[in-house]
PDB file as gemmi writes it, atoms N, CA and C in Angstrom:
CRYST1    1.000    1.000    1.000  90.00  90.00  90.00 P 1                      
ATOM      1  N   MET A   1    -150.771 -67.242 -76.865  1.00  0.00           N  
ATOM      2  CA  MET A   1    -149.713 -67.841 -77.648  1.00  0.00           C  
ATOM      3  C   MET A   1    -150.277 -68.650 -78.762  1.00  0.00           C  
ATOM      4  N   ASN A   2    -149.571 -68.697 -79.855  1.00  0.00           N  
ATOM      5  CA  ASN A   2    -149.951 -69.463 -81.051  1.00  0.00           C  
ATOM      6  C   ASN A   2    -149.708 -70.941 -80.764  1.00  0.00           C  
ATOM      7  N   PRO A   3    -150.747 -71.825 -80.917  1.00  0.00           N  
ATOM      8  CA  PRO A   3    -150.528 -73.259 -80.676  1.00  0.00           C  
ATOM      9  C   PRO A   3    -149.518 -73.846 -81.565  1.00  0.00           C  
ATOM     10  N   GLU A   4    -149.372 -73.320 -82.811  1.00  0.00           N  
ATOM     11  CA  GLU A   4    -148.374 -73.887 -83.681  1.00  0.00           C  
ATOM     12  C   GLU A   4    -146.975 -73.647 -83.181  1.00  0.00           C  
ATOM     13  N   SER A   5    -146.698 -72.488 -82.612  1.00  0.00           N  
ATOM     14  CA  SER A   5    -145.387 -72.171 -82.091  1.00  0.00           C  
ATOM     15  C   SER A   5    -145.111 -73.035 -80.873  1.00  0.00           C  
ATOM     16  N   GLU A   6    -146.141 -73.346 -80.027  1.00  0.00           N  
ATOM     17  CA  GLU A   6    -145.968 -74.202 -78.911  1.00  0.00           C  
ATOM     18  C   GLU A   6    -145.611 -75.621 -79.339  1.00  0.00           C  
ATOM     19  N   THR A   7    -146.271 -76.118 -80.395  1.00  0.00           N  
ATOM     20  CA  THR A   7    -146.013 -77.429 -80.930  1.00  0.00           C  
ATOM     21  C   THR A   7    -144.577 -77.497 -81.478  1.00  0.00           C  
ATOM     22  N   LYS A   8    -144.191 -76.474 -82.157  1.00  0.00           N  
ATOM     23  CA  LYS A   8    -142.846 -76.413 -82.720  1.00  0.00           C  
ATOM     24  C   LYS A   8    -141.830 -76.456 -81.627  1.00  0.00           C  
ATOM     25  N   SER A   9    -141.996 -75.703 -80.569  1.00  0.00           N  
ATOM     26  CA  SER A   9    -141.026 -75.712 -79.503  1.00  0.00           C  
ATOM     27  C   SER A   9    -140.988 -77.021 -78.754  1.00  0.00           C  
ATOM     28  N   ALA A  10    -142.131 -77.675 -78.678  1.00  0.00           N  
ATOM     29  CA  ALA A  10    -142.166 -79.017 -78.053  1.00  0.00           C  
ATOM     30  C   ALA A  10    -141.447 -79.998 -78.913  1.00  0.00           C  
ATOM     31  N   THR A  11    -141.571 -79.891 -80.204  1.00  0.00           N  
ATOM     32  CA  THR A  11    -140.901 -80.758 -81.172  1.00  0.00           C  
ATOM     33  C   THR A  11    -139.436 -80.533 -81.041  1.00  0.00           C  
ATOM     34  N   GLU A  12    -139.015 -79.288 -80.979  1.00  0.00           N  
ATOM     35  CA  GLU A  12    -137.604 -78.992 -80.856  1.00  0.00           C  
ATOM     36  C   GLU A  12    -137.026 -79.580 -79.576  1.00  0.00           C  
ATOM     37  N   VAL A  13    -137.820 -79.501 -78.541  1.00  0.00           N  
ATOM     38  CA  VAL A  13    -137.342 -80.076 -77.232  1.00  0.00           C  
ATOM     39  C   VAL A  13    -137.166 -81.599 -77.323  1.00  0.00           C  
ATOM     40  N   ILE A  14    -138.130 -82.276 -77.959  1.00  0.00           N  
ATOM     41  CA  ILE A  14    -138.066 -83.686 -78.204  1.00  0.00           C  
ATOM     42  C   ILE A  14    -136.828 -84.075 -79.050  1.00  0.00           C  
ATOM     43  N   GLU A  15    -136.643 -83.340 -80.115  1.00  0.00           N  
ATOM     44  CA  GLU A  15    -135.489 -83.630 -80.985  1.00  0.00           C  
ATOM     45  C   GLU A  15    -134.187 -83.412 -80.251  1.00  0.00           C  
ATOM     46  N   ALA A  16    -134.119 -82.361 -79.455  1.00  0.00           N  
ATOM     47  CA  ALA A  16    -132.897 -82.138 -78.688  1.00  0.00           C  
ATOM     48  C   ALA A  16    -132.654 -83.246 -77.679  1.00  0.00           C  
ATOM     49  N   ALA A  17    -133.700 -83.703 -77.043  1.00  0.00           N  
ATOM     50  CA  ALA A  17    -133.569 -84.815 -76.079  1.00  0.00           C  
ATOM     51  C   ALA A  17    -133.099 -86.110 -76.793  1.00  0.00           C  
ATOM     52  N   GLN A  18    -133.681 -86.366 -77.974  1.00  0.00           N  
ATOM     53  CA  GLN A  18    -133.281 -87.581 -78.734  1.00  0.00           C  
ATOM     54  C   GLN A  18    -131.833 -87.461 -79.205  1.00  0.00           C  
ATOM     55  N   THR A  19    -131.439 -86.268 -79.658  1.00  0.00           N  
ATOM     56  CA  THR A  19    -130.049 -86.088 -80.070  1.00  0.00           C  
ATOM     57  C   THR A  19    -129.070 -86.316 -78.877  1.00  0.00           C  
ATOM     58  N   LYS A  20    -129.471 -85.770 -77.741  1.00  0.00           N  
ATOM     59  CA  LYS A  20    -128.642 -85.994 -76.538  1.00  0.00           C  
ATOM     60  C   LYS A  20    -128.581 -87.471 -76.149  1.00  0.00           C  
ATOM     61  N   ALA A  21    -129.711 -88.162 -76.275  1.00  0.00           N  
ATOM     62  CA  ALA A  21    -129.702 -89.556 -75.888  1.00  0.00           C  
ATOM     63  C   ALA A  21    -128.805 -90.384 -76.786  1.00  0.00           C  
ATOM     64  N   VAL A  22    -128.750 -90.021 -78.052  1.00  0.00           N  
ATOM     65  CA  VAL A  22    -127.907 -90.732 -79.048  1.00  0.00           C  
ATOM     66  C   VAL A  22    -126.405 -90.496 -78.709  1.00  0.00           C  
ATOM     67  N   ARG A  23    -126.075 -89.384 -78.119  1.00  0.00           N  
ATOM     68  CA  ARG A  23    -124.712 -89.058 -77.858  1.00  0.00           C  
ATOM     69  C   ARG A  23    -124.260 -89.331 -76.405  1.00  0.00           C  
ATOM     70  N   HIS A  24    -124.878 -90.346 -75.806  1.00  0.00           N  
ATOM     71  CA  HIS A  24    -124.520 -90.712 -74.413  1.00  0.00           C  
ATOM     72  C   HIS A  24    -123.204 -91.449 -74.306  1.00  0.00           C  
ATOM     73  N   TRP A  25    -122.600 -91.779 -75.430  1.00  0.00           N  
ATOM     74  CA  TRP A  25    -121.375 -92.600 -75.437  1.00  0.00           C  
ATOM     75  C   TRP A  25    -120.343 -91.962 -76.339  1.00  0.00           C  
ATOM     76  N   LYS A  26    -119.083 -92.231 -76.074  1.00  0.00           N  
ATOM     77  CA  LYS A  26    -117.983 -91.706 -76.953  1.00  0.00           C  
ATOM     78  C   LYS A  26    -116.922 -92.799 -77.094  1.00  0.00           C  
ATOM     79  N   VAL A  27    -116.148 -92.607 -78.125  1.00  0.00           N  
ATOM     80  CA  VAL A  27    -114.986 -93.487 -78.359  1.00  0.00           C  
ATOM     81  C   VAL A  27    -113.732 -92.619 -78.090  1.00  0.00           C  
ATOM     82  N   VAL A  28    -112.895 -93.112 -77.220  1.00  0.00           N  
ATOM     83  CA  VAL A  28    -111.682 -92.407 -76.857  1.00  0.00           C  
ATOM     84  C   VAL A  28    -110.517 -93.204 -77.493  1.00  0.00           C  
ATOM     85  N   LEU A  29    -109.652 -92.509 -78.212  1.00  0.00           N  
ATOM     86  CA  LEU A  29    -108.418 -93.087 -78.816  1.00  0.00           C  
ATOM     87  C   LEU A  29    -107.254 -92.725 -77.909  1.00  0.00           C  
ATOM     88  N   TYR A  30    -106.451 -93.734 -77.601  1.00  0.00           N  
ATOM     89  CA  TYR A  30    -105.275 -93.519 -76.705  1.00  0.00           C  
ATOM     90  C   TYR A  30    -103.970 -93.506 -77.527  1.00  0.00           C  
ATOM     91  N   ASN A  31    -103.078 -92.680 -77.052  1.00  0.00           N  
ATOM     92  CA  ASN A  31    -101.783 -92.535 -77.739  1.00  0.00           C  
ATOM     93  C   ASN A  31    -100.829 -93.716 -77.456  1.00  0.00           C  
ATOM     94  N   ASP A  32     -99.977 -93.947 -78.386  1.00  0.00           N  
ATOM     95  CA  ASP A  32     -98.837 -94.801 -78.194  1.00  0.00           C  
ATOM     96  C   ASP A  32     -97.701 -94.269 -79.105  1.00  0.00           C  
ATOM     97  N   GLU A  33     -96.581 -94.856 -79.014  1.00  0.00           N  
ATOM     98  CA  GLU A  33     -95.447 -94.371 -79.785  1.00  0.00           C  
ATOM     99  C   GLU A  33     -95.189 -95.274 -81.011  1.00  0.00           C  
ATOM    100  N   ASP A  34     -96.141 -96.116 -81.365  1.00  0.00           N  
ATOM    101  CA  ASP A  34     -95.938 -97.080 -82.426  1.00  0.00           C  
ATOM    102  C   ASP A  34     -96.797 -96.797 -83.706  1.00  0.00           C  
ATOM    103  N   HIS A  35     -97.314 -95.622 -83.820  1.00  0.00           N  
ATOM    104  CA  HIS A  35     -98.123 -95.225 -85.000  1.00  0.00           C  
ATOM    105  C   HIS A  35     -97.829 -93.779 -85.336  1.00  0.00           C  
ATOM    106  N   THR A  36     -97.767 -93.576 -86.655  1.00  0.00           N  
ATOM    107  CA  THR A  36     -97.476 -92.237 -87.180  1.00  0.00           C  
ATOM    108  C   THR A  36     -98.749 -91.355 -87.276  1.00  0.00           C  
ATOM    109  N   TYR A  37     -98.536 -90.032 -87.448  1.00  0.00           N  
ATOM    110  CA  TYR A  37     -99.694 -89.157 -87.722  1.00  0.00           C  
ATOM    111  C   TYR A  37    -100.448 -89.630 -88.956  1.00  0.00           C  
ATOM    112  N   ASP A  38     -99.705 -90.015 -90.011  1.00  0.00           N  
ATOM    113  CA  ASP A  38    -100.350 -90.481 -91.250  1.00  0.00           C  
ATOM    114  C   ASP A  38    -101.272 -91.673 -90.975  1.00  0.00           C  
ATOM    115  N   TYR A  39    -100.881 -92.618 -90.139  1.00  0.00           N  
ATOM    116  CA  TYR A  39    -101.614 -93.731 -89.767  1.00  0.00           C  
ATOM    117  C   TYR A  39    -102.945 -93.302 -89.071  1.00  0.00           C  
ATOM    118  N   VAL A  40    -102.772 -92.420 -88.086  1.00  0.00           N  
ATOM    119  CA  VAL A  40    -103.942 -91.958 -87.322  1.00  0.00           C  
ATOM    120  C   VAL A  40    -104.940 -91.250 -88.236  1.00  0.00           C  
ATOM    121  N   VAL A  41    -104.439 -90.393 -89.103  1.00  0.00           N  
ATOM    122  CA  VAL A  41    -105.293 -89.682 -90.018  1.00  0.00           C  
ATOM    123  C   VAL A  41    -106.031 -90.659 -90.924  1.00  0.00           C  
ATOM    124  N   ALA A  42    -105.339 -91.607 -91.544  1.00  0.00           N  
ATOM    125  CA  ALA A  42    -105.971 -92.550 -92.402  1.00  0.00           C  
ATOM    126  C   ALA A  42    -106.992 -93.422 -91.681  1.00  0.00           C  
ATOM    127  N   LEU A  43    -106.680 -93.815 -90.489  1.00  0.00           N  
ATOM    128  CA  LEU A  43    -107.580 -94.547 -89.624  1.00  0.00           C  
ATOM    129  C   LEU A  43    -108.842 -93.803 -89.363  1.00  0.00           C  
ATOM    130  N   LEU A  44    -108.756 -92.572 -88.919  1.00  0.00           N  
ATOM    131  CA  LEU A  44    -109.912 -91.786 -88.498  1.00  0.00           C  
ATOM    132  C   LEU A  44    -110.767 -91.380 -89.749  1.00  0.00           C  
ATOM    133  N   VAL A  45    -110.152 -91.140 -90.849  1.00  0.00           N  
ATOM    134  CA  VAL A  45    -110.899 -90.851 -92.088  1.00  0.00           C  
ATOM    135  C   VAL A  45    -111.708 -92.098 -92.494  1.00  0.00           C  
ATOM    136  N   ALA A  46    -111.085 -93.242 -92.462  1.00  0.00           N  
ATOM    137  CA  ALA A  46    -111.749 -94.487 -92.899  1.00  0.00           C  
ATOM    138  C   ALA A  46    -112.814 -94.961 -91.893  1.00  0.00           C  
ATOM    139  N   VAL A  47    -112.450 -95.016 -90.612  1.00  0.00           N  
ATOM    140  CA  VAL A  47    -113.315 -95.627 -89.621  1.00  0.00           C  
ATOM    141  C   VAL A  47    -114.368 -94.695 -89.089  1.00  0.00           C  
ATOM    142  N   CYS A  48    -113.987 -93.414 -88.881  1.00  0.00           N  
ATOM    143  CA  CYS A  48    -114.915 -92.461 -88.231  1.00  0.00           C  
ATOM    144  C   CYS A  48    -115.508 -91.458 -89.252  1.00  0.00           C  
ATOM    145  N   ALA A  49    -115.150 -91.648 -90.503  1.00  0.00           N  
ATOM    146  CA  ALA A  49    -115.686 -90.782 -91.636  1.00  0.00           C  
ATOM    147  C   ALA A  49    -115.382 -89.278 -91.311  1.00  0.00           C  
ATOM    148  N   MET A  50    -114.188 -89.014 -90.758  1.00  0.00           N  
ATOM    149  CA  MET A  50    -113.762 -87.631 -90.442  1.00  0.00           C  
ATOM    150  C   MET A  50    -113.162 -87.026 -91.721  1.00  0.00           C  
ATOM    151  N   ALA A  51    -113.258 -85.705 -91.803  1.00  0.00           N  
ATOM    152  CA  ALA A  51    -112.469 -84.983 -92.755  1.00  0.00           C  
ATOM    153  C   ALA A  51    -110.994 -85.059 -92.397  1.00  0.00           C  
ATOM    154  N   ARG A  52    -110.111 -85.005 -93.353  1.00  0.00           N  
ATOM    155  CA  ARG A  52    -108.665 -85.103 -93.031  1.00  0.00           C  
ATOM    156  C   ARG A  52    -108.224 -84.052 -92.066  1.00  0.00           C  
ATOM    157  N   GLU A  53    -108.733 -82.822 -92.136  1.00  0.00           N  
ATOM    158  CA  GLU A  53    -108.344 -81.754 -91.250  1.00  0.00           C  
ATOM    159  C   GLU A  53    -108.704 -82.101 -89.798  1.00  0.00           C  
ATOM    160  N   GLN A  54    -109.924 -82.608 -89.609  1.00  0.00           N  
ATOM    161  CA  GLN A  54    -110.355 -82.973 -88.237  1.00  0.00           C  
ATOM    162  C   GLN A  54    -109.498 -84.156 -87.744  1.00  0.00           C  
ATOM    163  N   ALA A  55    -109.298 -85.121 -88.637  1.00  0.00           N  
ATOM    164  CA  ALA A  55    -108.472 -86.273 -88.270  1.00  0.00           C  
ATOM    165  C   ALA A  55    -107.058 -85.847 -87.843  1.00  0.00           C  
ATOM    166  N   PHE A  56    -106.483 -84.873 -88.541  1.00  0.00           N  
ATOM    167  CA  PHE A  56    -105.180 -84.388 -88.171  1.00  0.00           C  
ATOM    168  C   PHE A  56    -105.193 -83.707 -86.853  1.00  0.00           C  
ATOM    169  N   ARG A  57    -106.253 -82.951 -86.572  1.00  0.00           N  
ATOM    170  CA  ARG A  57    -106.396 -82.284 -85.243  1.00  0.00           C  
ATOM    171  C   ARG A  57    -106.467 -83.323 -84.133  1.00  0.00           C  
ATOM    172  N   CYS A  58    -107.189 -84.405 -84.372  1.00  0.00           N  
ATOM    173  CA  CYS A  58    -107.261 -85.486 -83.382  1.00  0.00           C  
ATOM    174  C   CYS A  58    -105.940 -86.150 -83.233  1.00  0.00           C  
ATOM    175  N   ALA A  59    -105.148 -86.348 -84.291  1.00  0.00           N  
ATOM    176  CA  ALA A  59    -103.827 -86.941 -84.234  1.00  0.00           C  
ATOM    177  C   ALA A  59    -102.898 -86.096 -83.356  1.00  0.00           C  
ATOM    178  N   VAL A  60    -102.969 -84.774 -83.538  1.00  0.00           N  
ATOM    179  CA  VAL A  60    -102.179 -83.908 -82.732  1.00  0.00           C  
ATOM    180  C   VAL A  60    -102.584 -83.955 -81.279  1.00  0.00           C  
ATOM    181  N   GLU A  61    -103.891 -83.959 -81.005  1.00  0.00           N  
ATOM    182  CA  GLU A  61    -104.379 -84.004 -79.657  1.00  0.00           C  
ATOM    183  C   GLU A  61    -104.026 -85.294 -78.957  1.00  0.00           C  
ATOM    184  N   VAL A  62    -104.161 -86.436 -79.637  1.00  0.00           N  
ATOM    185  CA  VAL A  62    -103.792 -87.716 -78.998  1.00  0.00           C  
ATOM    186  C   VAL A  62    -102.312 -87.734 -78.679  1.00  0.00           C  
ATOM    187  N   ASP A  63    -101.467 -87.155 -79.558  1.00  0.00           N  
ATOM    188  CA  ASP A  63    -100.047 -87.110 -79.350  1.00  0.00           C  
ATOM    189  C   ASP A  63     -99.693 -86.224 -78.137  1.00  0.00           C  
ATOM    190  N   LEU A  64    -100.334 -85.083 -78.019  1.00  0.00           N  
ATOM    191  CA  LEU A  64    -100.021 -84.150 -77.002  1.00  0.00           C  
ATOM    192  C   LEU A  64    -100.644 -84.470 -75.625  1.00  0.00           C  
ATOM    193  N   CYS A  65    -101.907 -84.988 -75.672  1.00  0.00           N  
ATOM    194  CA  CYS A  65    -102.656 -85.156 -74.468  1.00  0.00           C  
ATOM    195  C   CYS A  65    -102.767 -86.609 -74.010  1.00  0.00           C  
ATOM    196  N   GLY A  66    -102.429 -87.555 -74.865  1.00  0.00           N  
ATOM    197  CA  GLY A  66    -102.457 -88.938 -74.515  1.00  0.00           C  
ATOM    198  C   GLY A  66    -103.793 -89.626 -74.881  1.00  0.00           C  
ATOM    199  N   ARG A  67    -104.800 -88.813 -75.236  1.00  0.00           N  
ATOM    200  CA  ARG A  67    -106.123 -89.329 -75.600  1.00  0.00           C  
ATOM    201  C   ARG A  67    -106.880 -88.297 -76.346  1.00  0.00           C  
ATOM    202  N   THR A  68    -107.839 -88.711 -77.124  1.00  0.00           N  
ATOM    203  CA  THR A  68    -108.777 -87.788 -77.773  1.00  0.00           C  
ATOM    204  C   THR A  68    -110.061 -88.521 -78.076  1.00  0.00           C  
ATOM    205  N   VAL A  69    -111.165 -87.767 -78.055  1.00  0.00           N  
ATOM    206  CA  VAL A  69    -112.449 -88.356 -78.413  1.00  0.00           C  
ATOM    207  C   VAL A  69    -112.612 -88.277 -79.938  1.00  0.00           C  
ATOM    208  N   VAL A  70    -112.907 -89.427 -80.543  1.00  0.00           N  
ATOM    209  CA  VAL A  70    -112.952 -89.481 -81.997  1.00  0.00           C  
ATOM    210  C   VAL A  70    -114.382 -89.792 -82.536  1.00  0.00           C  
ATOM    211  N   TYR A  71    -115.314 -90.057 -81.628  1.00  0.00           N  
ATOM    212  CA  TYR A  71    -116.691 -90.409 -82.077  1.00  0.00           C  
ATOM    213  C   TYR A  71    -117.584 -90.266 -80.943  1.00  0.00           C  
ATOM    214  N   TYR A  72    -118.822 -89.814 -81.197  1.00  0.00           N  
ATOM    215  CA  TYR A  72    -119.927 -89.775 -80.229  1.00  0.00           C  
ATOM    216  C   TYR A  72    -121.086 -90.553 -80.879  1.00  0.00           C  
ATOM    217  N   GLY A  73    -121.849 -91.238 -80.092  1.00  0.00           N  
ATOM    218  CA  GLY A  73    -123.058 -91.948 -80.584  1.00  0.00           C  
ATOM    219  C   GLY A  73    -123.662 -92.784 -79.543  1.00  0.00           C  
ATOM    220  N   ASN A  74    -124.536 -93.693 -79.983  1.00  0.00           N  
ATOM    221  CA  ASN A  74    -125.139 -94.653 -79.030  1.00  0.00           C  
ATOM    222  C   ASN A  74    -124.117 -95.698 -78.749  1.00  0.00           C  
ATOM    223  N   GLN A  75    -124.383 -96.512 -77.709  1.00  0.00           N  
ATOM    224  CA  GLN A  75    -123.408 -97.498 -77.248  1.00  0.00           C  
ATOM    225  C   GLN A  75    -123.043 -98.481 -78.337  1.00  0.00           C  
ATOM    226  N   GLU A  76    -124.030 -98.978 -79.086  1.00  0.00           N  
ATOM    227  CA  GLU A  76    -123.788 -99.966 -80.104  1.00  0.00           C  
ATOM    228  C   GLU A  76    -122.875 -99.400 -81.219  1.00  0.00           C  
ATOM    229  N   ASP A  77    -123.123 -98.190 -81.692  1.00  0.00           N  
ATOM    230  CA  ASP A  77    -122.306 -97.600 -82.718  1.00  0.00           C  
ATOM    231  C   ASP A  77    -120.903 -97.372 -82.215  1.00  0.00           C  
ATOM    232  N   CYS A  78    -120.777 -96.840 -80.959  1.00  0.00           N  
ATOM    233  CA  CYS A  78    -119.482 -96.632 -80.431  1.00  0.00           C  
ATOM    234  C   CYS A  78    -118.695 -97.925 -80.279  1.00  0.00           C  
ATOM    235  N   ALA A  79    -119.357 -99.030 -79.872  1.00  0.00           N  
ATOM    236  CA  ALA A  79    -118.676-100.301 -79.768  1.00  0.00           C  
ATOM    237  C   ALA A  79    -118.154-100.763 -81.104  1.00  0.00           C  
ATOM    238  N   ARG A  80    -118.955-100.543 -82.171  1.00  0.00           N  
ATOM    239  CA  ARG A  80    -118.553-100.914 -83.523  1.00  0.00           C  
ATOM    240  C   ARG A  80    -117.352-100.138 -84.019  1.00  0.00           C  
ATOM    241  N   ILE A  81    -117.389 -98.795 -83.777  1.00  0.00           N  
ATOM    242  CA  ILE A  81    -116.254 -97.940 -84.182  1.00  0.00           C  
ATOM    243  C   ILE A  81    -115.005 -98.326 -83.378  1.00  0.00           C  
ATOM    244  N   SER A  82    -115.109 -98.487 -82.119  1.00  0.00           N  
ATOM    245  CA  SER A  82    -113.947 -98.872 -81.272  1.00  0.00           C  
ATOM    246  C   SER A  82    -113.381-100.239 -81.739  1.00  0.00           C  
ATOM    247  N   GLY A  83    -114.237-101.160 -82.035  1.00  0.00           N  
ATOM    248  CA  GLY A  83    -113.760-102.462 -82.512  1.00  0.00           C  
ATOM    249  C   GLY A  83    -112.986-102.367 -83.777  1.00  0.00           C  
ATOM    250  N   LYS A  84    -113.438-101.517 -84.703  1.00  0.00           N  
ATOM    251  CA  LYS A  84    -112.706-101.292 -85.934  1.00  0.00           C  
ATOM    252  C   LYS A  84    -111.327-100.638 -85.719  1.00  0.00           C  
ATOM    253  N   ILE A  85    -111.276 -99.664 -84.806  1.00  0.00           N  
ATOM    254  CA  ILE A  85    -109.997 -99.034 -84.452  1.00  0.00           C  
ATOM    255  C   ILE A  85    -109.029-100.098 -83.868  1.00  0.00           C  
ATOM    256  N   ASN A  86    -109.546-100.863 -82.927  1.00  0.00           N  
ATOM    257  CA  ASN A  86    -108.707-101.826 -82.196  1.00  0.00           C  
ATOM    258  C   ASN A  86    -108.229-102.960 -83.074  1.00  0.00           C  
ATOM    259  N   THR A  87    -108.784-103.129 -84.265  1.00  0.00           N  
ATOM    260  CA  THR A  87    -108.357-104.237 -85.194  1.00  0.00           C  
ATOM    261  C   THR A  87    -107.885-103.706 -86.510  1.00  0.00           C  
ATOM    262  N   TRP A  88    -107.554-102.383 -86.581  1.00  0.00           N  
ATOM    263  CA  TRP A  88    -107.167-101.800 -87.869  1.00  0.00           C  
ATOM    264  C   TRP A  88    -105.825-102.370 -88.371  1.00  0.00           C  
ATOM    265  N   GLY A  89    -104.989-102.792 -87.439  1.00  0.00           N  
ATOM    266  CA  GLY A  89    -103.667-103.312 -87.872  1.00  0.00           C  
ATOM    267  C   GLY A  89    -102.521-102.431 -87.552  1.00  0.00           C  
ATOM    268  N   ALA A  90    -101.337-102.918 -87.826  1.00  0.00           N  
ATOM    269  CA  ALA A  90    -100.104-102.215 -87.560  1.00  0.00           C  
ATOM    270  C   ALA A  90     -99.854-101.107 -88.573  1.00  0.00           C  
ATOM    271  N   ASP A  91     -99.052-100.219 -88.165  1.00  0.00           N  
ATOM    272  CA  ASP A  91     -98.622 -99.109 -89.041  1.00  0.00           C  
ATOM    273  C   ASP A  91     -97.451 -99.559 -89.878  1.00  0.00           C  
ATOM    274  N   HIS A  92     -97.641 -99.733 -91.189  1.00  0.00           N  
ATOM    275  CA  HIS A  92     -96.585-100.262 -92.071  1.00  0.00           C  
ATOM    276  C   HIS A  92     -95.410 -99.261 -92.153  1.00  0.00           C  
ATOM    277  N   ARG A  93     -95.621 -98.050 -91.715  1.00  0.00           N  
ATOM    278  CA  ARG A  93     -94.571 -96.994 -91.834  1.00  0.00           C  
ATOM    279  C   ARG A  93     -93.499 -97.145 -90.768  1.00  0.00           C  
ATOM    280  N   LEU A  94     -93.822 -97.873 -89.670  1.00  0.00           N  
ATOM    281  CA  LEU A  94     -92.886 -98.104 -88.575  1.00  0.00           C  
ATOM    282  C   LEU A  94     -92.658 -99.630 -88.371  1.00  0.00           C  
ATOM    283  N   LEU A  95     -91.391-100.015 -88.367  1.00  0.00           N  
ATOM    284  CA  LEU A  95     -91.063-101.419 -88.191  1.00  0.00           C  
ATOM    285  C   LEU A  95     -91.478-101.902 -86.798  1.00  0.00           C  
ATOM    286  N   ARG A  96     -91.441-101.001 -85.793  1.00  0.00           N  
ATOM    287  CA  ARG A  96     -91.775-101.434 -84.414  1.00  0.00           C  
ATOM    288  C   ARG A  96     -93.235-101.565 -84.136  1.00  0.00           C  
ATOM    289  N   SER A  97     -94.066-101.104 -85.092  1.00  0.00           N  
ATOM    290  CA  SER A  97     -95.517-101.156 -84.900  1.00  0.00           C  
ATOM    291  C   SER A  97     -95.967-102.613 -85.066  1.00  0.00           C  
ATOM    292  N   ARG A  98     -96.573-103.178 -84.007  1.00  0.00           N  
ATOM    293  CA  ARG A  98     -96.946-104.551 -84.007  1.00  0.00           C  
ATOM    294  C   ARG A  98     -98.466-104.784 -84.012  1.00  0.00           C  
ATOM    295  N   GLY A  99     -99.268-103.687 -83.853  1.00  0.00           N  
ATOM    296  CA  GLY A  99    -100.693-103.890 -83.862  1.00  0.00           C  
ATOM    297  C   GLY A  99    -101.423-102.575 -83.961  1.00  0.00           C  
ATOM    298  N   SER A 100    -102.659-102.645 -83.734  1.00  0.00           N  
ATOM    299  CA  SER A 100    -103.541-101.470 -83.825  1.00  0.00           C  
ATOM    300  C   SER A 100    -103.404-100.521 -82.611  1.00  0.00           C  
ATOM    301  N   MET A 101    -103.888 -99.318 -82.800  1.00  0.00           N  
ATOM    302  CA  MET A 101    -104.018 -98.382 -81.692  1.00  0.00           C  
ATOM    303  C   MET A 101    -105.146 -98.904 -80.776  1.00  0.00           C  
ATOM    304  N   ASN A 102    -105.168 -98.355 -79.573  1.00  0.00           N  
ATOM    305  CA  ASN A 102    -106.161 -98.754 -78.573  1.00  0.00           C  
ATOM    306  C   ASN A 102    -107.249 -97.663 -78.460  1.00  0.00           C  
ATOM    307  N   SER A 103    -108.461 -98.105 -78.328  1.00  0.00           N  
ATOM    308  CA  SER A 103    -109.555 -97.185 -78.028  1.00  0.00           C  
ATOM    309  C   SER A 103    -110.509 -97.863 -77.048  1.00  0.00           C  
ATOM    310  N   ALA A 104    -111.374 -97.075 -76.479  1.00  0.00           N  
ATOM    311  CA  ALA A 104    -112.384 -97.619 -75.537  1.00  0.00           C  
ATOM    312  C   ALA A 104    -113.671 -96.776 -75.629  1.00  0.00           C  
ATOM    313  N   VAL A 105    -114.773 -97.420 -75.277  1.00  0.00           N  
ATOM    314  CA  VAL A 105    -116.051 -96.760 -75.270  1.00  0.00           C  
ATOM    315  C   VAL A 105    -116.287 -96.303 -73.781  1.00  0.00           C  
ATOM    316  N   GLU A 106    -116.657 -95.036 -73.665  1.00  0.00           N  
ATOM    317  CA  GLU A 106    -116.905 -94.490 -72.304  1.00  0.00           C  
ATOM    318  C   GLU A 106    -118.218 -93.711 -72.347  1.00  0.00           C  
ATOM    319  N   PRO A 107    -118.898 -93.661 -71.205  1.00  0.00           N  
ATOM    320  CA  PRO A 107    -120.066 -92.799 -71.139  1.00  0.00           C  
ATOM    321  C   PRO A 107    -119.744 -91.344 -71.344  1.00  0.00           C  
ATOM    322  N   ASN A 108    -120.583 -90.664 -72.002  1.00  0.00           N  
ATOM    323  CA  ASN A 108    -120.311 -89.223 -72.261  1.00  0.00           C  
ATOM    324  C   ASN A 108    -120.719 -88.329 -71.107  1.00  0.00           C  
TER     325      ASN A 108                                                      
END                                                                             
């Protein structure tokens, strides 16, 4: 076997392990009836740096399933993202909206 190809495959294995280690945590967004799809999309685009299309898919999923995963990363980054979601504020489009949506950090 070529030593260079062995080194490359070992490097790929290390990179894969590091990538997996970074994604040990996730941010879960929970549904409620006090926020519009527009609010969810704007929130996810701003906080999670999602494309609008992906943010809309998450808005549909949270509405239909009650929860959706909006971010993967290390625990610190997930805590930061969840904190931003939980303090984003009320949806000005709905009078009954009194605060932010809820999210939590969970192990992946």
